[in-house]
VEXMI-66098 format. One line per 2 residues: number of its first residue (from 1); for each residue y, x, z of C-alpha. Coordinates in steps of 0.02 Angstrom, whole numbers, plus 50000, padded with zeros to 5 digits. Example, Ala and Ser with C-alpha at 12.3 -4.5 7.8 and 13.67 -1.06 7.14 Angstrom:
! VEXMI-66098
1) 49775 50615 50390 | 49947 50684 50357
//
This chain:
! VEXMI-66098
1) 50533 48831 49174 | 50399 48885 49324
3) 50338 48728 49431 | 50327 48837 49588
5) 50339 49028 49608 | 50274 49124 49774
7) 50344 49298 49793 | 50290 49439 49914
9) 50445 49568 49947 | 50333 49730 49961
11) 50384 49903 50003 | 50362 49955 49829
13) 50318 49820 49729 | 50357 49627 49717
15) 50216 49525 49672 | 50232 49368 49606
17) 50121 49198 49588 | 50177 49086 49478
19) 50118 48901 49438 | 50163 48833 49263
21) 50117 48677 49162 | 49986 48809 49085
23) 49901 48845 49251 | 49926 48983 49389
25) 50003 49165 49323 | 50013 49322 49432
27) 50110 49486 49378 | 50178 49621 49501
29) 50357 49722 49459 | 50394 49893 49546
31) 50576 49879 49609 | 50596 50069 49656
33) 50712 50008 49807 | 50823 49885 49708
35) 50740 49723 49790 | 50888 49617 49759
37) 50910 49645 49594 | 50718 49637 49536
39) 50709 49473 49632 | 50856 49404 49539
41) 50789 49452 49383 | 50618 49371 49418
43) 50709 49204 49469 | 50837 49217 49317
45) 50692 49246 49185 | 50610 49078 49240
47) 50699 48961 49376 | 50586 48888 49493
49) 50573 48691 49563 | 50498 48783 49710
51) 50498 48939 49781 | 50409 49031 49940
53) 50433 49208 49995 | 50347 49313 50099
55) 50331 49514 50137 | 50340 49617 50309
57) 50486 49732 50264 | 50618 49651 50149
59) 50602 49456 50150 | 50740 49453 50282
61) 50857 49504 50134 | 50858 49332 50060
63) 50968 49182 50130 | 50805 49065 50127
65) 50665 48999 50214 | 50532 49126 50221
67) 50344 49150 50288 | 50296 49276 50391
69) 50151 49396 50313 | 49997 49322 50442
71) 50047 49149 50409 | 50050 49188 50223
73) 49888 49271 50230 | 49812 49136 50320
75) 49883 49023 50180 | 49806 49112 50047
77) 49640 49125 50116 | 49631 48957 50138
79) 49656 48916 49957 | 49539 49060 49910
81) 49402 49017 50034 | 49294 48906 49933
83) 49260 49070 49830 | 49251 49212 49963
85) 49170 49092 50108 | 49122 49162 50291
87) 49250 49314 50272 | 49282 49386 50440
89) 49420 49516 50403 | 49544 49522 50272
91) 49628 49711 50235 | 49828 49718 50171
93) 49839 49865 50097 | 50017 49888 50046
95) 50132 50022 50000 | 50199 50069 50183
97) 50056 49997 50285 | 49877 49965 50312
99) 49822 49821 50415 | 49661 49732 50445
101) 49670 49532 50496 | 49524 49486 50588
103) 49472 49291 50555 | 49388 49176 50664
105) 49233 49059 50621 | 49395 48929 50553
107) 49476 49069 50436 | 49619 49091 50551
109) 49697 49265 50620 | 49647 49315 50789
111) 49668 49501 50796 | 49772 49634 50705
113) 49704 49814 50684 | 49817 49951 50607
115) 49819 50129 50569 | 49948 50228 50691
117) 49921 50391 50633 | 50017 50429 50474
119) 50030 50324 50295 | 49883 50393 50232
121) 49794 50272 50132 | 49914 50159 50099
123) 49977 50098 49924 | 50108 50238 49888
125) 49974 50373 49908 | 49867 50303 49785
127) 50004 50301 49662 | 50064 50455 49685
129) 49892 50525 49649 | 49863 50409 49506
131) 50011 50473 49430 | 49977 50653 49472
133) 49827 50616 49360 | 49931 50540 49206
135) 49862 50369 49239 | 49927 50197 49271
137) 49860 50065 49369 | 49748 49969 49254
139) 49666 50130 49203 | 49626 50202 49360
141) 49537 50026 49411 | 49432 50040 49274
143) 49390 50209 49311 | 49345 50144 49479
145) 49237 50020 49430 | 49139 50122 49306
147) 49117 50287 49362 | 49045 50391 49489
149) 49137 50427 49653 | 49231 50624 49671
151) 49217 50678 49855 | 49353 50704 49943
153) 49421 50700 50109 | 49441 50551 50209
155) 49507 50603 50365 | 49683 50654 50301
157) 49788 50626 50146 | 49839 50803 50151
159) 49668 50863 50120 | 49640 50724 50011
161) 49776 50786 49893 | 49725 50948 49916
163) 49543 50906 49852 | 49620 50812 49712
165) 49722 50959 49661 | 49566 51077 49655
167) 49467 50970 49562 | 49628 50926 49431
169) 49652 51121 49434 | 49474 51154 49392
171) 49450 51031 49262 | 49364 50886 49324
173) 49366 50758 49211 | 49455 50594 49265
175) 49291 50507 49204 | 49152 50473 49219
177) 49176 50571 49378 | 49367 50549 49422
179) 49443 50643 49553 | 49547 50581 49702
181) 49580 50424 49738 | 49523 50306 49587
183) 49363 50277 49684 | 49394 50328 49856
185) 49415 50216 50002 | 49595 50240 50080
187) 49591 50390 50246 | 49686 50261 50333
189) 49539 50142 50329 | 49418 50218 50460
191) 49571 50192 50582 | 49558 50005 50551
193) 49366 49982 50539 | 49281 50111 50626
195) 49273 49988 50784 | 49162 49849 50826
197) 49107 49730 50706 | 49132 49876 50561
199) 48977 49772 50465 | 49100 49617 50444
201) 49124 49533 50269 | 49305 49593 50228
203) 49418 49535 50098 | 49528 49661 50002
205) 49705 49622 49972 | 49872 49719 49928
//
């Protein structure tokens, strides 16, 4: 049995932070639109004594008290602040949204920036490109951390996808120079960050 579980009901995945007698564990499950069934599976596997739920899109589906995402972000950063002090912003890179939370000196949210062009740069775009390269998330992360970045368009996801396709069709290796998004900051990021304070210390999550 879990002592407590924190759940984020995302647009494409359900993220779980679970505290047991053995410590804190994290996992993530793709729900493929079956949010209620996937949530029920998680809770049936390890019934918690305490439960907290957040998320932008699906948290209102459950008949339980929930926490709004901005509040959840503040609480999470308060827990992590000793490891990441003096952060001025937190990026929440979800499956359908890309948000930049600006923080004050006390680590509380004082402003929000979001992309207003399209869903480019969100998590689902990354997952699509990773699948096209026949990689899973762990493989893509490993390549991104160890390989040299391959230049692709950053203005629009359509152009970025075209560059990825061109590279793959011409035999560019996934490593040591992986094409596409494994080492490319999301195209939507400049919409959030190319403003005053663009040199701020920033923590990325999602």
